[in-house]
TINUSE-998384 format. One line per 4 residues: number of its first residue (from 1); their letters; for each residue x, y, z of C-alpha. Coordinates in Angstrom, 1 decimal. Example, Ala and Ser with C-alpha at 12.3 -4.5 7.8 and 13.67 -1.06 7.14 Angstrom:
1	as	12.3 -4.5 7.8 | 13.7 -1.1 7.1 .
This chain:
1	mfrt	-56.5 -9.7 -6.7 | -55.0 -6.6 -5.2 | -52.8 -7.1 -2.1 | -52.0 -4.3 0.3 .
5	pwpp	-48.2 -3.6 1.0 | -48.8 -2.8 4.7 | -47.9 -6.2 6.3 | -44.5 -6.4 4.6 .
9	laal	-43.8 -2.7 5.3 | -44.8 -3.1 8.9 | -42.5 -6.1 9.3 | -39.6 -4.1 7.8 .
13	alsl	-40.3 -1.1 10.0 | -40.4 -3.4 13.1 | -37.1 -5.1 12.0 | -35.3 -1.8 11.6 .
17	alsg	-36.6 -0.5 14.9 | -35.5 -3.6 16.8 | -32.1 -3.8 15.1 | -31.3 -0.4 16.6 .
21	cvia	-31.5 -2.0 20.0 | -28.3 -4.1 19.5 | -25.9 -1.2 18.8 | -23.2 -1.3 21.5 .
25	plgp	-22.4 1.9 23.4 | -19.1 3.6 23.1 | -18.1 2.9 26.7 | -19.5 2.3 30.1 .
29	gghd	-22.4 4.7 30.5 | -22.8 4.8 26.7 | -20.9 8.1 26.4 | -17.7 9.1 24.8 .
33	hedg	-16.6 10.6 28.1 | -18.4 10.5 31.4 | -17.9 13.9 33.0 | -19.5 13.2 36.4 .
37	dgpv	-18.6 10.7 39.1 | -20.8 7.9 40.4 | -22.2 7.9 44.0 | -20.0 7.6 47.0 .
41	veva	-20.1 4.1 48.4 | -18.8 3.0 51.8 | -17.6 -0.5 50.7 | -14.2 -0.6 49.0 .
45	pppp	-14.1 -2.4 45.6 | -12.6 -5.8 45.5 | -9.3 -6.3 43.6 | -9.8 -6.4 39.8 .
49	rwep	-10.5 -9.9 38.4 | -8.1 -11.6 36.0 | -10.0 -12.3 32.8 | -8.8 -13.8 29.6 .
53	rppp	-8.8 -11.7 26.5 | -10.4 -13.3 23.5 | -8.7 -12.6 20.2 | -9.6 -9.1 18.9 .
57	pgpv	-12.3 -9.0 16.2 | -10.3 -6.6 14.1 | -6.9 -4.9 13.9 | -8.0 -1.5 15.4 .
61	hvwi	-10.1 -2.8 18.3 | -9.1 -1.8 21.8 | -9.5 -3.9 24.9 | -11.6 -2.2 27.6 .
65	ggyw	-10.9 -4.1 30.8 | -13.5 -5.3 33.2 | -14.3 -3.3 36.3 | -16.3 -3.4 39.5 .
69	swql	-19.6 -1.5 39.3 | -21.9 -0.5 42.2 | -25.3 -2.1 41.6 | -28.2 -2.8 44.0 .
73	grha	-26.1 -2.1 47.0 | -23.1 -4.3 46.1 | -20.1 -4.5 43.8 | -20.8 -6.4 40.6 .
77	wigg	-18.2 -7.4 38.0 | -18.6 -6.0 34.5 | -16.5 -8.1 32.1 | -14.1 -6.6 29.6 .
81	rwal	-14.8 -6.3 25.9 | -13.3 -5.2 22.6 | -14.4 -1.9 21.2 | -13.7 0.3 18.2 .
85	ppap	-12.4 3.7 19.0 | -14.9 6.4 18.1 | -12.3 8.1 15.8 | -8.7 7.4 14.6 .
89	grvw	-6.1 8.3 17.2 | -8.4 8.0 20.2 | -7.1 5.9 23.2 | -9.0 4.4 26.0 .
93	vpgq	-8.4 5.7 29.6 | -9.7 3.1 32.0 | -12.2 3.9 34.7 | -11.0 3.9 38.3 .
97	whra	-12.2 3.9 41.9 | -10.9 6.7 44.0 | -11.2 7.7 47.6 | -14.0 10.2 48.3 .
101	ghgw	-14.3 11.3 51.9 | -15.1 8.2 54.0 | -16.0 6.1 50.9 | -15.2 5.3 47.3 .
105	rwrd	-16.4 6.8 44.1 | -16.2 5.4 40.5 | -15.0 7.5 37.6 | -16.0 6.0 34.2 .
109	ghwr	-13.4 5.3 31.6 | -13.4 7.4 28.5 | -11.8 7.9 25.1 | -9.3 10.8 24.6 .
113	gr	-7.1 12.0 21.8 | -3.4 11.2 21.8 .
């Protein structure tokens, strides 16, 4: 009896499509470098939280520390993580909150060459 190959091929295509959803972005915002700034908020960010660093998954991984993000009208902590540099010799420049008029504005971290 002849069997059609479509169900196994459809399952494979679905698996490949869904596996693309688990690729981690390069950095906050999913970009190598975030050129723009975030919105100005009136509430100063809390002090950074101390968080333990788990062992690195590999010898070239770089720790990207946690930070306060502005979400839904309040500051929300985004935990740190290990990441691979996008190319050899790149270093992580942490994001930072800076004064902007009568408020605060977040500038995303980014990778830069040495």
